[in-house]
C-alpha positions in Angstrom: 28.9 30.7 -9.6 30.0 29.6 -6.1 33.1 27.5 -5.8 33.2 25.6 -2.5 35.3 23.0 -0.8 33.6 20.7 1.7 36.5 21.6 4.0 35.6 25.3 3.9 34.4 26.7 7.2 31.1 28.0 5.8 30.4 24.9 3.7 27.8 23.3 5.9 25.7 26.5 6.1 25.7 27.0 2.3 25.0 23.3 1.6 22.1 23.3 4.1 20.5 26.1 2.1 20.8 24.0 -1.0 19.3 21.0 0.7 16.5 23.0 2.2 15.6 24.8 -1.1 11.9 25.3 -1.6 9.7 25.3 -4.6 9.1 29.0 -4.1 7.3 31.2 -1.6 3.7 30.2 -2.2 2.4 32.4 0.6 3.1 35.5 -1.6 0.8 34.3 -4.4 -1.7 32.3 -2.3 -4.3 35.1 -1.9 -4.4 35.8 -5.7 -4.5 32.2 -6.6 -7.3 31.4 -4.1 -9.3 34.3 -5.6 -8.9 32.9 -9.1 -9.9 29.4 -8.0 -13.0 30.6 -6.2 -14.0 32.9 -9.0 -14.0 30.1 -11.6 -15.7 27.7 -9.1 -18.5 30.2 -8.6 -19.0 31.7 -12.1 -17.5 29.1 -14.4 -17.0 30.1 -18.0 -17.8 33.7 -17.3 -14.9 34.0 -14.9 -12.6 31.9 -17.0 -13.1 34.1 -20.1 -12.5 37.3 -18.0 -9.2 35.9 -16.6 -8.0 34.8 -20.1 -8.7 38.3 -21.4 -6.8 39.8 -18.5 -3.8 37.6 -18.4 -3.4 36.4 -22.0 -4.8 39.5 -23.8 -7.5 38.0 -26.1 -11.2 37.7 -25.8 -12.3 34.0 -25.9 -15.7 32.4 -26.1 -16.8 28.7 -25.9 -15.9 28.1 -29.6 -12.5 29.9 -29.7 -11.4 28.5 -26.4 -11.2 25.0 -27.8 -8.3 23.9 -30.0 -9.6 21.9 -32.9 -8.1 18.6 -34.1 -7.9 20.2 -37.6 -5.5 22.8 -36.1 -3.4 19.9 -34.7 -3.3 18.1 -38.0 -2.4 21.2 -39.9 0.4 22.0 -37.5 1.8 18.4 -37.8 1.6 18.5 -41.6 3.3 21.9 -41.7 6.4 21.2 -39.6 9.7 19.9 -41.0 9.8 16.2 -41.7 12.8 15.7 -39.4 10.7 17.3 -36.6 7.8 15.0 -37.4 10.1 12.0 -37.3 11.6 13.2 -34.0 8.2 13.6 -32.4 7.1 10.1 -33.5 10.3 8.5 -32.3 10.0 10.2 -28.9 6.3 9.1 -28.7 7.2 5.5 -29.5 10.1 5.3 -27.0 8.2 6.9 -24.2 5.2 4.6 -24.9 7.4 1.5 -24.9 9.0 2.5 -21.6 5.7 3.2 -19.8 4.1 0.0 -21.1 6.7 -1.9 -19.1 5.5 -0.4 -15.8 1.7 -0.9 -16.4 0.3 -2.4 -13.2 -1.6 -5.6 -13.5 -4.7 -6.7 -11.6 -3.9 -9.8 -9.5 -5.9 -12.3 -7.4 -4.8 -15.2 -5.2 -6.2 -17.5 -2.5 -4.4 -17.7 0.9 -4.1 -20.8 3.2 -7.6 -20.0 4.7 -9.3 -20.0 1.3 -9.6 -16.2 1.4 -9.5 -14.5 -2.0 -7.3 -11.4 -2.0 -6.2 -9.2 -4.8 -5.9 -5.7 -6.3 -7.8 -4.4 -9.2 -6.2 -1.5 -11.3 -8.6 0.8 -13.1 -7.7 3.7 -15.3 -9.2 7.1 -14.3 -12.2 8.4 -16.3 -10.8 11.8 -17.1 -7.3 13.3 -16.8 -6.3 17.0 -17.1 -2.8 17.8 -18.5 -1.4 21.2 -17.9 1.3 22.1 -20.5 3.3 25.3 -20.1 3.3 27.9 -22.8 4.8 31.0 -21.2 8.5 31.8 -21.6 8.8 28.7 -23.8 6.5 26.0 -25.2 7.4 22.5 -24.4 6.0 19.8 -26.7 8.1 17.3 -24.8 6.0 18.0 -21.7 2.9 17.1 -23.6 4.4 13.8 -24.7 5.6 13.0 -21.1 2.1 13.7 -19.6 -0.1 12.3 -22.4 1.7 9.0 -23.1 1.4 7.5 -19.6 -2.3 8.5 -19.5 -2.8 6.8 -22.9 -0.9 3.7 -21.7 -3.0 3.6 -18.5 -6.2 3.6 -20.6 -7.7 6.9 -19.4 -11.1 7.4 -20.9 -10.8 11.1 -21.6 -7.7 13.3 -21.8 -8.0 17.1 -21.8 -5.0 19.5 -22.4 -4.9 23.1 -21.2 -2.1 25.4 -22.3 -1.7 29.2 -22.1 -2.2 31.0 -25.4 -1.0 34.6 -25.3 -3.1 36.5 -28.0 -4.9 33.2 -28.6 -1.9 31.7 -30.4 -0.7 28.2 -29.5 2.9 27.0 -30.4 2.9 25.1 -33.7 5.1 22.3 -32.4 2.9 21.8 -29.4 -0.1 21.5 -31.7 1.8 18.9 -33.7 2.7 17.0 -30.5 -1.1 16.9 -29.7 -1.7 15.3 -33.1 1.0 12.7 -32.5 -0.7 11.8 -29.1 -4.1 11.7 -30.6 -5.5 14.5 -28.3 -9.2 15.1 -29.0 -9.8 17.8 -26.4 -7.6 20.8 -25.7 -8.2 24.4 -24.6 -6.4 27.8 -24.8 -6.2 28.6 -21.1 -3.3 28.6 -18.7 -2.2 29.5 -15.2 -4.4 29.0 -12.1 -7.5 29.5 -14.3 -6.8 26.3 -16.2 -6.2 24.4 -12.9 -9.5 25.7 -11.6 -11.4 24.7 -14.7 -10.0 21.2 -14.6 -10.6 20.8 -10.9 -14.1 22.2 -10.6 -15.5 22.1 -14.1 -17.2 24.8 -16.2 -19.8 24.6 -18.9 -17.1 24.3 -21.5 -14.4 22.3 -19.6 -15.6 19.3 -17.7 -14.1 18.4 -14.3 -11.2 16.0 -14.3 -10.1 13.3 -11.8 -6.4 14.2 -11.9 -4.3 17.2 -13.0 -0.7 16.6 -14.0 2.0 18.7 -15.6 4.5 21.5 -14.6 3.9 25.2 -14.4 5.0 28.4 -12.7 4.4 29.2 -9.0 0.8 30.2 -9.7 0.1 26.8 -11.3 2.0 24.9 -8.6 0.0 26.8 -5.8 -3.3 26.2 -7.6 -2.6 22.5 -7.8 -1.7 22.4 -4.2 -5.0 24.1 -3.3 -7.2 21.9 -5.4 -5.6 18.7 -4.2 -8.4 16.6 -2.6 -11.0 17.9 -5.0 -8.9 16.1 -7.6 -5.7 14.2 -7.5 -2.4 15.8 -8.7 1.0 14.4 -9.7 3.3 16.6 -7.6 4.2 20.2 -6.7 6.9 20.9 -9.3 9.4 23.7 -8.7 12.2 25.1 -10.8 14.3 22.7 -12.8 17.6 21.4 -11.2 20.6 19.3 -12.1 23.4 17.8 -10.0 26.4 16.2 -11.6 28.9 13.9 -10.0 32.0 14.0 -12.2 35.8 13.4 -11.9 38.8 13.9 -14.1 37.7 11.0 -16.4 34.9 13.3 -17.7 35.2 15.9 -20.4 35.0 19.3 -18.5 33.3 21.0 -21.5 30.6 18.3 -21.6 29.9 18.8 -18.0 29.8 22.6 -18.3 27.2 22.4 -21.1 25.1 19.9 -19.1 25.0 22.3 -16.2 23.9 25.1 -18.5 21.2 22.9 -20.1 19.3 23.4 -16.9 20.3 26.9 -16.1 18.8 28.1 -19.4 15.3 26.9 -18.3 14.6 29.5 -15.7 16.3 32.1 -13.5 15.5 30.0 -10.5 16.9 26.7 -11.9 19.8 25.3 -10.1 22.9 23.6 -11.4 25.4 21.9 -9.1 28.6 20.0 -9.8 30.1 17.8 -7.1 33.6 16.6 -7.9 36.6 15.2 -5.9 39.0 17.0 -8.1 39.5 20.8 -7.6 41.4 21.4 -10.8 38.6 19.6 -12.8 36.0 21.8 -11.1 38.0 25.0 -12.0 38.2 23.9 -15.6 34.4 23.2 -15.7 33.9 26.7 -14.3 36.1 28.2 -17.1 34.1 26.3 -19.8 30.8 27.6 -18.2 32.0 31.2 -18.5 32.9 30.6 -22.2 29.9 28.5 -23.2 27.2 30.7 -21.6 28.1 33.6 -23.9 27.0 31.6 -26.9 23.5 30.8 -25.6 20.4 32.4 -27.0 19.0 32.3 -23.5 22.2 33.6 -22.0 20.5 36.3 -19.7 18.3 33.6 -18.1 21.2 31.1 -17.7 23.5 33.8 -16.3 21.0 34.7 -13.5 20.6 31.0 -12.7 24.3 30.3 -12.6 25.0 33.4 -10.5 22.2 32.8 -8.0 21.8 29.0 -7.9 24.9 27.5 -9.4 27.6 25.9 -7.4 30.8 23.8 -7.8 31.5 21.7 -4.8 34.9 20.0 -4.3 34.5 16.9 -2.1 37.2 14.8 -0.5 36.4 11.7 -2.6 33.7 10.0 -4.6 32.1 8.6 -1.5 31.5 12.1 -0.2 30.2 13.1 -3.6 27.5 10.3 -3.4 26.7 11.3 0.2 26.1 14.9 -0.7 24.1 14.0 -3.8 21.8 11.9 -1.7 21.3 14.8 0.7 20.4 17.1 -2.2 17.9 14.5 -3.7 18.1 16.3 -7.1 15.6 16.2 -9.9 18.3 15.2 -12.4 21.5 13.5 -11.4 24.3 12.8 -13.8 27.2 10.5 -12.9 30.1 11.0 -15.3 32.8 8.7 -14.0 34.3 5.5 -15.2 32.6 3.6 -12.4 29.3 5.4 -12.9 27.1 2.2 -12.6 28.6 1.3 -9.3 28.0 4.8 -7.9 24.5 4.8 -9.3 23.8 1.7 -7.1 24.6 3.9 -4.1 22.1 6.7 -5.0 18.9 6.6 -2.9 17.3 9.9 -3.7 17.1 11.3 -7.3 14.3 11.8 -9.7 16.3 10.3 -12.6 19.9 9.1 -12.8 21.9 9.6 -16.0 24.8 7.1 -16.0 28.1 7.4 -17.9 30.0 9.8 -20.1 27.5 9.7 -23.0 24.3 10.3 -21.2 23.4 14.0 -21.1 20.3 14.9 -19.2 18.8 16.3 -22.4 18.3 12.7 -23.7 15.9 12.1 -20.8 14.1 15.3 -21.5 13.1 14.2 -24.9 13.2 10.6 -26.0 15.2 8.2 -23.9 11.9 6.8 -22.7 11.6 7.5 -18.9 9.4 10.4 -17.9 10.9 13.8 -17.5 8.2 15.1 -15.1 10.3 14.6 -12.0 10.2 15.6 -8.3 12.1 18.8 -7.5 13.1 20.7 -4.4 14.4 17.6 -2.6 11.0 15.8 -2.9 12.8 12.9 -4.7 13.2 11.6 -1.1 9.5 10.6 -1.2 8.1 11.3 -4.7 8.6 9.2 -7.9 8.6 10.4 -11.5 5.3 10.8 -13.3 4.1 7.4 -14.6 1.3 5.2 -15.6 0.2 4.7 -11.9 -0.6 8.4 -11.7 -3.5 7.8 -14.1 -4.8 4.7 -12.4 -6.3 3.7 -9.1 -6.0 0.5 -7.1 -9.0 -1.2 -5.6 -8.6 -4.0 -3.0 -10.4 -7.3 -3.6 -11.5 -9.4 -0.6 -13.7 -12.5 -0.6 -14.1 -15.0 2.4 -15.9 -18.3 2.2 -17.3 -20.3 5.2 -13.8 -21.8 5.9 -12.1 -18.4 5.9 -14.5 -16.6 8.3 -14.6 -19.7 10.6 -10.8 -19.7 10.9 -10.3 -15.9 11.1 -13.5 -14.6 12.6 -12.7 -15.0 16.3 -9.4 -13.0 15.9 -11.3 -10.3 14.1 -14.0 -10.1 16.8 -11.4 -9.8 19.5 -9.9 -6.7 17.7 -13.3 -5.2 17.1 -14.2 -5.7 20.8 -10.9 -4.1 21.9 -11.8 -1.0 19.8 -15.3 -0.9 21.3 -17.1 -1.4 18.0 -19.9 -3.8 18.8 -21.6 -3.9 15.4 -18.3 -4.8 13.8 -18.0 -7.7 16.1 -21.6 -8.7 15.6 -21.4 -8.7 11.8 -18.9 -11.6 12.2 -20.7 -13.3 15.1 -24.0 -13.6 13.2 -22.3 -15.3 10.3 -20.4 -17.7 12.6 -23.7 -18.6 14.3 -25.4 -19.2 10.9 -22.7 -21.8 10.2 -23.4 -23.9 13.3 
């Protein structure tokens, strides 16, 4: 794990690499992904079944591809009651949070008597991609399905990889909690292709959301325009601003909570106290030995981990804003004041008792967040990703009389005669 002072001669170069981190080299996988997409687009189910047999090592058909609601029910009934309670608690908290952000249709009349407004309509069909490779994430199902449900999406379809045809039991249970009626055993670029273009078995969707590996991310990028997507998600990342008021062991474990996700995950501590940073580093070295996913976490910490010692908390904030991290923890006594100064972060975790893991599971806000610095311009997944806005405009005689001449002038200036005339004929009819 790199230990850097902002006063170091080479700091700017290293930090620039952190700021300019990418979501991965898509160019390397682009040809393979393009081929998969085109194959499914051209041959539908036939290509889909071939790819599942190749990548997930089982032979599907139209019947076995679909996950039945009875499987979901059985999985839910079979898990520990504490897990059932946890899933239901998470569902209710996530639902309650997203209900507060549900956009509302509005209409008003301006001073010219013109009716203006915006109509919000849920999408007809949403496709949710839920990872199932190195680990299965029922929490990702909740975070993607709940805002779609709150938005009022007509049909929700889930696709998840199933090596050997097996789907994680807890993921099936989460599907039951969310009331999912349509789900399929397919992952990777193949799933994205099926949801983007449609096959005989899997109908085309209007939007595809959910995280995945570089093949999934590249596929989503390539099908954007055919369907909408939420974002291009890269490896998970955390940045922590902490000073000596924080418990160094707590901070060490929080950093490891992201490092254990993926070898390419990044974990960065920014602190104004060098001794505190050194203590955190010692705890990381101790705690990482106890992790079941220690090999993954070790690679992440070695390659993507950093402890940065800044001159003061103001510099900590400045550096965090430049990083624009997916997850930002602020563990100081004045955390709320510092949070007010943060402009770019997917989610901000404020105070000494707010580990990022609470946001992953059941705090309420969505855990599908912008990565790779895209928090500068992307928002977390939300209800609005499953809705579209339509403008409403209605002029009466008063409105077109008062505004028509100005509109004709603009149309004339752009050389669009029919535009001008469409107004002129109505003004003439009013005389």
